[in-house]
TIVEX-67227 format. One record per residue (C-alpha): chain; x, y, z; residue number from 1. Coordinates in nm, 2 decimals. Each point is the difference from the previous one (the first is absolute). Layout:
# residues N
+-------+--------+--------+--------+------+
| milum |     px |     py |     pz | tiba |
+-------+--------+--------+--------+------+
|     A |      X |      Y |      Z |  NUM |
...
+-------+--------+--------+--------+------+
//
This chain:
# residues 173
+-------+--------+--------+--------+------+
| milum |     px |     py |     pz | tiba |
+-------+--------+--------+--------+------+
|     A |  -0.05 |   0.03 |  -0.02 |    1 |
|     A |   0.34 |   0.23 |  -0.08 |    2 |
|     A |  -0.01 |   0.18 |  -0.20 |    3 |
|     A |   0.33 |  -0.08 |  -0.24 |    4 |
|     A |  -0.11 |  -0.38 |  -0.01 |    5 |
|     A |  -0.14 |  -0.19 |   0.30 |    6 |
|     A |   0.22 |  -0.24 |   0.30 |    7 |
|     A |   0.01 |  -0.32 |  -0.11 |    8 |
|     A |   0.17 |   0.16 |  -0.33 |    9 |
|     A |   0.24 |   0.12 |   0.17 |   10 |
|     A |   0.08 |  -0.21 |   0.20 |   11 |
|     A |   0.06 |  -0.26 |  -0.30 |   12 |
|     A |   0.21 |   0.28 |  -0.17 |   13 |
|     A |   0.21 |   0.03 |   0.32 |   14 |
|     A |   0.06 |  -0.37 |   0.09 |   15 |
|     A |   0.13 |  -0.01 |  -0.41 |   16 |
|     A |   0.28 |   0.18 |   0.10 |   17 |
|     A |   0.08 |  -0.04 |   0.33 |   18 |
|     A |  -0.16 |  -0.30 |   0.20 |   19 |
|     A |   0.17 |   0.10 |   0.34 |   20 |
|     A |  -0.19 |   0.35 |   0.06 |   21 |
|     A |  -0.26 |  -0.06 |   0.25 |   22 |
|     A |  -0.32 |   0.13 |  -0.03 |   23 |
|     A |  -0.31 |   0.03 |   0.15 |   24 |
|     A |  -0.37 |   0.04 |  -0.08 |   25 |
|     A |  -0.18 |   0.29 |   0.18 |   26 |
|     A |  -0.37 |  -0.03 |  -0.18 |   27 |
|     A |  -0.36 |   0.04 |  -0.04 |   28 |
|     A |  -0.01 |  -0.31 |  -0.18 |   29 |
|     A |  -0.03 |  -0.25 |   0.28 |   30 |
|     A |  -0.19 |  -0.30 |  -0.16 |   31 |
|     A |   0.17 |  -0.30 |   0.01 |   32 |
|     A |   0.05 |  -0.05 |  -0.36 |   33 |
|     A |   0.19 |   0.33 |   0.04 |   34 |
|     A |   0.19 |  -0.08 |   0.23 |   35 |
|     A |   0.07 |  -0.31 |  -0.10 |   36 |
|     A |   0.14 |   0.12 |  -0.36 |   37 |
|     A |   0.21 |   0.29 |   0.19 |   38 |
|     A |   0.16 |  -0.31 |   0.17 |   39 |
|     A |   0.04 |  -0.19 |  -0.28 |   40 |
|     A |   0.17 |   0.28 |  -0.23 |   41 |
|     A |   0.25 |   0.02 |   0.31 |   42 |
|     A |  -0.11 |   0.23 |   0.21 |   43 |
|     A |   0.14 |  -0.06 |   0.36 |   44 |
|     A |  -0.32 |   0.17 |   0.21 |   45 |
|     A |  -0.33 |   0.10 |  -0.02 |   46 |
|     A |  -0.16 |   0.21 |   0.20 |   47 |
|     A |  -0.41 |   0.16 |  -0.12 |   48 |
|     A |  -0.09 |   0.35 |   0.11 |   49 |
|     A |  -0.11 |   0.09 |   0.28 |   50 |
|     A |   0.28 |  -0.10 |   0.18 |   51 |
|     A |   0.23 |   0.10 |   0.36 |   52 |
|     A |   0.27 |   0.21 |  -0.12 |   53 |
|     A |   0.21 |  -0.21 |   0.36 |   54 |
|     A |  -0.09 |  -0.29 |  -0.25 |   55 |
|     A |   0.14 |   0.10 |  -0.32 |   56 |
|     A |   0.35 |   0.09 |   0.18 |   57 |
|     A |   0.02 |  -0.32 |   0.16 |   58 |
|     A |  -0.10 |  -0.18 |  -0.33 |   59 |
|     A |   0.29 |   0.23 |  -0.23 |   60 |
|     A |   0.24 |  -0.04 |   0.36 |   61 |
|     A |  -0.09 |  -0.40 |  -0.07 |   62 |
|     A |   0.10 |  -0.07 |  -0.42 |   63 |
|     A |   0.31 |   0.24 |   0.09 |   64 |
|     A |   0.11 |  -0.25 |   0.30 |   65 |
|     A |  -0.07 |  -0.21 |  -0.29 |   66 |
|     A |   0.17 |   0.09 |  -0.32 |   67 |
|     A |   0.28 |   0.27 |   0.15 |   68 |
|     A |   0.27 |  -0.25 |  -0.02 |   69 |
|     A |  -0.06 |  -0.11 |  -0.35 |   70 |
|     A |  -0.01 |   0.39 |  -0.17 |   71 |
|     A |   0.30 |   0.11 |  -0.18 |   72 |
|     A |   0.13 |   0.29 |   0.10 |   73 |
|     A |   0.17 |   0.13 |  -0.31 |   74 |
|     A |   0.12 |   0.31 |   0.17 |   75 |
|     A |   0.33 |  -0.13 |   0.04 |   76 |
|     A |   0.25 |  -0.16 |  -0.15 |   77 |
|     A |  -0.04 |  -0.34 |  -0.18 |   78 |
|     A |   0.16 |  -0.23 |  -0.22 |   79 |
|     A |  -0.16 |  -0.21 |  -0.33 |   80 |
|     A |   0.23 |  -0.29 |  -0.06 |   81 |
|     A |   0.31 |   0.21 |   0.06 |   82 |
|     A |  -0.08 |   0.35 |  -0.08 |   83 |
|     A |  -0.04 |   0.24 |   0.28 |   84 |
|     A |  -0.34 |   0.23 |  -0.07 |   85 |
|     A |  -0.05 |   0.31 |   0.10 |   86 |
|     A |  -0.43 |   0.02 |  -0.03 |   87 |
|     A |  -0.06 |   0.33 |   0.26 |   88 |
|     A |   0.32 |   0.19 |  -0.28 |   89 |
|     A |  -0.01 |  -0.15 |  -0.25 |   90 |
|     A |   0.29 |  -0.20 |  -0.08 |   91 |
|     A |   0.11 |  -0.29 |  -0.08 |   92 |
|     A |   0.42 |  -0.12 |   0.08 |   93 |
|     A |   0.11 |  -0.20 |  -0.36 |   94 |
|     A |   0.40 |  -0.12 |   0.00 |   95 |
|     A |   0.08 |   0.26 |  -0.13 |   96 |
|     A |  -0.18 |   0.30 |   0.01 |   97 |
|     A |  -0.30 |   0.11 |   0.21 |   98 |
|     A |  -0.37 |   0.09 |  -0.16 |   99 |
|     A |  -0.21 |   0.21 |   0.05 |  100 |
|     A |  -0.38 |  -0.09 |  -0.05 |  101 |
|     A |  -0.27 |   0.16 |  -0.19 |  102 |
|     A |  -0.32 |   0.04 |   0.28 |  103 |
|     A |  -0.13 |  -0.27 |  -0.26 |  104 |
|     A |   0.27 |  -0.25 |  -0.07 |  105 |
|     A |  -0.01 |   0.06 |   0.42 |  106 |
|     A |  -0.32 |  -0.08 |   0.04 |  107 |
|     A |  -0.05 |  -0.24 |  -0.23 |  108 |
|     A |   0.28 |  -0.17 |   0.22 |  109 |
|     A |  -0.11 |   0.09 |   0.30 |  110 |
|     A |  -0.39 |  -0.23 |  -0.12 |  111 |
|     A |   0.24 |  -0.27 |  -0.15 |  112 |
|     A |   0.24 |  -0.04 |   0.34 |  113 |
|     A |  -0.31 |   0.01 |   0.24 |  114 |
|     A |  -0.17 |  -0.28 |  -0.20 |  115 |
|     A |   0.33 |  -0.20 |  -0.08 |  116 |
|     A |  -0.03 |  -0.33 |  -0.17 |  117 |
|     A |  -0.37 |   0.10 |  -0.05 |  118 |
|     A |  -0.18 |   0.10 |  -0.26 |  119 |
|     A |  -0.07 |   0.34 |  -0.04 |  120 |
|     A |  -0.31 |   0.07 |  -0.23 |  121 |
|     A |   0.06 |   0.21 |  -0.24 |  122 |
|     A |  -0.34 |   0.20 |   0.02 |  123 |
|     A |   0.02 |   0.03 |   0.31 |  124 |
|     A |   0.37 |   0.16 |  -0.03 |  125 |
|     A |  -0.10 |   0.25 |  -0.29 |  126 |
|     A |  -0.32 |   0.12 |   0.26 |  127 |
|     A |   0.26 |   0.01 |   0.34 |  128 |
|     A |   0.32 |   0.21 |  -0.24 |  129 |
|     A |  -0.16 |   0.14 |  -0.28 |  130 |
|     A |  -0.35 |   0.07 |   0.16 |  131 |
|     A |  -0.16 |  -0.21 |  -0.35 |  132 |
|     A |   0.07 |  -0.29 |  -0.18 |  133 |
|     A |  -0.07 |   0.12 |  -0.37 |  134 |
|     A |   0.24 |  -0.12 |  -0.31 |  135 |
|     A |   0.23 |   0.23 |   0.07 |  136 |
|     A |   0.11 |   0.02 |   0.36 |  137 |
|     A |   0.05 |  -0.34 |  -0.10 |  138 |
|     A |   0.23 |   0.06 |  -0.26 |  139 |
|     A |   0.18 |   0.25 |   0.23 |  140 |
|     A |   0.04 |  -0.25 |   0.34 |  141 |
|     A |   0.10 |  -0.26 |  -0.25 |  142 |
|     A |   0.30 |   0.24 |  -0.12 |  143 |
|     A |   0.05 |   0.06 |   0.45 |  144 |
|     A |   0.01 |  -0.38 |   0.00 |  145 |
|     A |   0.23 |   0.01 |  -0.27 |  146 |
|     A |   0.27 |   0.20 |   0.16 |  147 |
|     A |  -0.04 |  -0.17 |   0.38 |  148 |
|     A |   0.09 |  -0.35 |  -0.18 |  149 |
|     A |   0.30 |   0.18 |  -0.16 |  150 |
|     A |   0.10 |   0.21 |   0.33 |  151 |
|     A |   0.00 |  -0.40 |   0.18 |  152 |
|     A |   0.11 |  -0.20 |  -0.22 |  153 |
|     A |   0.36 |  -0.01 |   0.16 |  154 |
|     A |  -0.11 |  -0.24 |   0.22 |  155 |
|     A |  -0.11 |  -0.30 |  -0.11 |  156 |
|     A |  -0.26 |  -0.11 |   0.25 |  157 |
|     A |  -0.23 |   0.25 |  -0.04 |  158 |
|     A |  -0.24 |   0.00 |  -0.29 |  159 |
|     A |  -0.29 |   0.19 |  -0.08 |  160 |
|     A |  -0.26 |  -0.22 |  -0.26 |  161 |
|     A |  -0.28 |   0.08 |  -0.15 |  162 |
|     A |  -0.34 |  -0.25 |   0.12 |  163 |
|     A |  -0.13 |  -0.02 |  -0.34 |  164 |
|     A |  -0.40 |   0.17 |   0.04 |  165 |
|     A |   0.06 |   0.09 |   0.36 |  166 |
|     A |   0.33 |   0.20 |   0.04 |  167 |
|     A |   0.33 |   0.00 |   0.15 |  168 |
|     A |   0.21 |  -0.18 |   0.30 |  169 |
|     A |   0.31 |   0.12 |   0.14 |  170 |
|     A |   0.17 |  -0.37 |   0.04 |  171 |
|     A |   0.34 |   0.04 |   0.23 |  172 |
|     A |   0.14 |  -0.35 |   0.01 |  173 |
+-------+--------+--------+--------+------+
//
């Protein structure tokens, strides 16, 4: 019942991009079928209106307690294979150089790292980074994927694979 899209559609799109982000439905939809659909989509919890603020805080606290260890903090230095990656300052430390990533390259690499060894949905990624999944943005994303492949090629244990009809997968052996 949101203006642009409903909560179920939004939750599906979030799950396509990141399976680990916590989702709590806060809604007026209280039918059993709605609740079951929310959980089927991947909700961590489902709270119907009216609700007590204390209950909402308790539910959020419980979700965060369960999910906190699995959340990847991309504000620190990380290694992708043998390459050091600093997303907060958009740097890749390669053997012979330090490569400054563009904003789009960095956003794309962050999503790939967060979903390492899992399929990153092409359309959801386009909507998350470019705001639209049209043909021209898709071609642009392909160029950025090629640039990231070129930058990461010095480490044989890293591969950005195309998954036909789905998207991309960052594989780190």
